[in-house]
C-alpha positions in Angstrom: -14.9 -9.4 -48.3 -13.7 -12.1 -46.5 -17.1 -14.0 -46.8 -16.4 -14.2 -50.6 -13.1 -15.8 -50.6 -14.2 -19.2 -50.9 -16.5 -18.4 -53.4 -14.0 -16.6 -55.8 -10.7 -19.6 -55.4 -13.7 -22.3 -56.6 -14.2 -19.5 -59.6 -10.1 -19.8 -59.9 -10.2 -23.3 -60.0 -13.3 -23.5 -62.9 -11.5 -21.0 -64.8 -8.4 -22.3 -65.2 -9.9 -25.7 -65.9 -11.8 -24.2 -69.3 -8.8 -22.0 -69.8 -7.1 -25.7 -70.2 -9.9 -27.4 -71.9 -10.5 -24.6 -74.7 -6.3 -24.6 -75.2 -5.9 -28.6 -76.0 -9.1 -27.5 -78.6 -6.9 -24.9 -79.6 -10.2 -22.4 -78.5 -9.9 -19.0 -77.5 -12.1 -17.1 -74.7 -11.4 -13.6 -73.3 -12.4 -12.3 -70.2 -15.4 -9.3 -70.5 -18.1 -7.6 -68.7 -17.0 -7.3 -64.9 -14.0 -9.9 -65.3 -12.4 -7.3 -67.8 -12.9 -4.6 -65.2 -12.0 -6.4 -62.5 -8.4 -7.3 -64.2 -8.0 -3.7 -65.3 -9.0 -2.3 -62.0 -8.0 -5.2 -59.5 -5.5 -7.7 -61.7 -8.3 -10.0 -60.5 -11.8 -9.9 -59.1 -14.0 -6.9 -58.0 -13.6 -7.4 -54.1 -17.4 -8.3 -54.6 -18.3 -10.5 -57.7 -19.4 -13.5 -57.4 -19.4 -14.7 -60.6 -16.8 -14.8 -64.3 -18.2 -13.3 -67.4 -16.1 -14.4 -70.7 -16.8 -14.4 -74.6 -15.7 -16.8 -77.3 -16.5 -15.3 -81.0 -19.6 -17.2 -82.3 -17.0 -19.7 -84.8 -14.8 -21.2 -81.8 -18.3 -20.9 -79.1 -20.2 -23.2 -81.3 -16.9 -25.7 -81.8 -16.8 -25.9 -77.9 -20.6 -26.5 -77.8 -19.5 -29.8 -80.0 -16.5 -30.5 -78.0 -18.6 -30.3 -74.5 -20.9 -32.7 -76.0 -18.0 -35.1 -76.7 -17.1 -34.6 -73.1 -20.6 -34.9 -71.7 -21.1 -31.9 -70.7 -18.2 -32.4 -68.1 -14.7 -31.0 -66.6 -14.2 -32.7 -64.0 -16.7 -31.4 -61.1 -17.8 -28.8 -63.4 -20.8 -29.2 -65.3 -21.5 -27.0 -68.9 -25.4 -25.9 -69.6 -25.6 -25.4 -73.3 -27.2 -22.2 -74.7 -30.3 -24.4 -75.4 -30.7 -26.3 -72.2 -30.4 -24.9 -69.7 -30.3 -26.0 -66.1 -31.1 -22.2 -64.9 -33.2 -20.4 -67.2 -31.3 -16.9 -67.6 -29.7 -15.7 -70.5 -29.4 -17.4 -74.0 -24.8 -18.4 -73.8 -23.4 -20.9 -72.4 -22.8 -21.5 -68.3 -20.0 -23.8 -66.3 -21.5 -24.4 -63.1 -19.8 -26.4 -60.2 -21.4 -29.4 -59.7 -19.7 -30.6 -57.1 -21.4 -27.8 -54.8 -24.6 -27.7 -55.5 -26.4 -29.0 -52.9 -28.6 -26.3 -52.4 -29.2 -25.9 -56.7 -27.2 -24.6 -59.5 -28.7 -21.1 -58.6 -26.6 -21.1 -55.9 -22.9 -22.4 -56.6 -20.4 -21.2 -58.5 -20.7 -19.9 -62.2 -19.2 -19.0 -65.4 -20.6 -17.3 -67.9 -20.1 -17.7 -71.3 -21.0 -14.9 -74.1 -20.8 -16.1 -77.7 -19.7 -13.0 -80.2 -21.3 -12.2 -83.0 -21.0 -10.0 -86.1 -23.1 -6.9 -86.4 -24.3 -5.8 -90.0 -23.3 -2.6 -91.3 -27.1 -1.1 -92.0 -29.1 0.3 -89.5 -32.3 -1.5 -90.6 -30.3 -4.7 -90.6 -29.5 -4.0 -87.0 -32.9 -3.5 -85.8 -34.0 -6.7 -87.5 -30.4 -8.7 -85.3 -31.7 -6.9 -82.2 -35.1 -8.1 -82.7 -34.3 -11.4 -84.0 -32.1 -11.9 -80.6 -35.6 -10.6 -78.6 -37.8 -13.6 -80.2 -34.8 -15.9 -79.8 -34.7 -15.3 -75.8 -38.7 -15.3 -75.4 -38.5 -18.6 -78.2 -36.4 -20.6 -75.6 -37.1 -19.5 -72.3 -41.2 -18.7 -72.6 -40.8 -15.5 -70.3 -40.7 -12.0 -70.4 -37.4 -10.6 -71.5 -34.8 -9.3 -68.7 -33.0 -6.5 -68.4 -34.0 -4.8 -71.9 -36.3 -1.9 -71.0 -40.0 -1.7 -69.4 -41.2 -1.0 -73.3 -39.5 -4.5 -74.2 -40.7 -6.3 -71.6 -44.1 -5.6 -72.2 -44.2 -6.1 -76.2 -42.8 -9.5 -74.9 -45.7 -10.2 -72.4 -48.1 -9.5 -75.1 -45.8 -11.7 -77.9 -46.4 -14.6 -75.4 -49.5 -14.2 -75.3 -50.7 -14.6 -78.5 -48.2 -17.2 -79.9 -48.7 -20.5 -79.6 -46.3 -23.3 -78.1 -45.6 -25.2 -81.2 -44.2 -22.1 -83.1 -41.7 -21.3 -80.7 -39.6 -24.3 -81.5 -39.6 -23.0 -85.0 -38.7 -19.2 -84.2 -35.4 -20.2 -82.1 -34.5 -22.0 -85.2 -35.2 -19.5 -87.7 -34.1 -16.4 -85.1 -31.0 -18.0 -84.7 -30.0 -18.6 -88.4 -31.3 -14.4 -89.4 -29.0 -13.3 -85.7 -25.6 -15.3 -86.4 -25.8 -14.5 -90.0 -22.8 -11.9 -89.9 -19.1 -13.5 -89.8 -17.2 -12.7 -86.8 -14.4 -13.1 -89.0 -15.0 -10.2 -90.6 -17.6 -7.6 -89.7 -16.0 -4.4 -88.5 -18.2 -4.6 -85.7 -19.3 -7.1 -82.9 -21.6 -7.5 -79.9 -22.4 -9.9 -77.2 -26.3 -10.0 -78.1 -27.5 -11.1 -75.0 -24.8 -9.2 -72.8 -26.8 -7.1 -69.9 -25.2 -3.9 -71.2 -28.3 -4.6 -74.3 -27.9 -4.2 -77.9 -26.9 -0.7 -78.3 -23.9 -0.6 -75.6 -22.7 -3.9 -76.7 -22.3 -3.0 -80.5 -18.8 -2.2 -81.1 -15.8 -1.8 -83.1 -13.7 -4.6 -83.7 -10.3 -3.0 -82.7 -12.3 -2.4 -79.4 -12.0 -6.5 -79.0 -9.2 -7.7 -81.5 -6.2 -8.2 -81.1 -6.4 -9.5 -77.8 -4.0 -9.0 -75.2 -3.1 -10.7 -72.1 -2.7 -10.1 -68.7 -2.2 -10.8 -64.6 -5.9 -11.8 -63.4 -5.6 -13.3 -60.0 -1.8 -14.1 -60.7 -2.6 -16.0 -64.1 -2.2 -15.0 -67.3 -5.5 -14.5 -69.6 -6.5 -12.9 -72.7 -8.9 -9.6 -72.3 -10.1 -7.1 -75.1 -7.2 -5.5 -76.8 -8.2 -2.1 -76.3 -9.9 -2.4 -72.9 -10.1 1.3 -72.4 -12.3 2.0 -75.3 -14.4 -1.2 -74.6 -14.7 -0.3 -70.6 -15.6 2.8 -71.2 -18.4 2.2 -73.8 -20.0 -0.4 -71.5 -19.5 1.4 -67.9 -18.8 5.0 -68.7 -16.5 6.1 -66.2 -14.8 2.7 -65.2 -12.2 3.7 -63.3 -14.1 5.6 -60.4 -15.6 3.0 -57.8 -19.3 2.7 -56.9 -21.0 3.9 -53.8 -20.4 1.6 -51.2 -24.0 0.2 -50.2 -23.9 -0.9 -53.9 -19.8 -2.9 -53.7 -21.9 -6.1 -52.6 -22.5 -9.6 -54.5 -25.5 -9.9 -57.1 -26.3 -13.2 -56.1 -26.2 -15.5 -52.5 -23.7 -18.5 -54.0 -20.9 -16.9 -51.7 -22.9 -18.8 -48.6 -23.0 -22.3 -50.2 -18.7 -21.7 -50.0 -19.0 -20.0 -46.7 -20.2 -23.0 -45.5 -18.5 -26.1 -47.3 -14.9 -24.3 -47.5 
């Protein structure tokens, strides 16, 4: 799709800038979600993809956020939006935006989604607690109903928002974050992107699906992806080698239009 070329070119510039930033600080990130699928299936972007998904183990993610504060949340033209201070309320993850092309708002500019990866408890009831805490954390941060988690959870979240005084939400955020991140990303047998779009059940996966990471070529540049990429993609997408129907091969956002006009 020719109209995406400008956007994807800019995304690569952002990805390389973030790679340099993390390497200088001895931090590690890897491609996940649609970007990992693109790396495997297309050796680069999925042709109709309009953003980049990466992940960092929680320990590195927290260090990255602190280092971003130290540089004023900027890497050249790119601005970092930390988990608890979003330019655009979406999911409680980190975002890197292209400030140089934000004349139509950050929702219409190139962005990289940066997911923290947390350890997961072994016992089922503790997993339930971790999942519930992640949902309460989401509600407490955005004060909006939870998205992409099913109608039942969205309905419950609406009720919680109605009955909870605003003064309690900051307290809920502190407590739920402490609980949901309590399991070590270094020693847990299972790991999870708590706010991944696939949902908690599918995002929880054996450590061996992700680590050790392996290096592949993405748009001709070396990047890391989950070590057992086949098991990882199968859990997230099922028949991941099959292309979606033609009518679904389109960008998920309108941000590419900004780059159509300006590049």
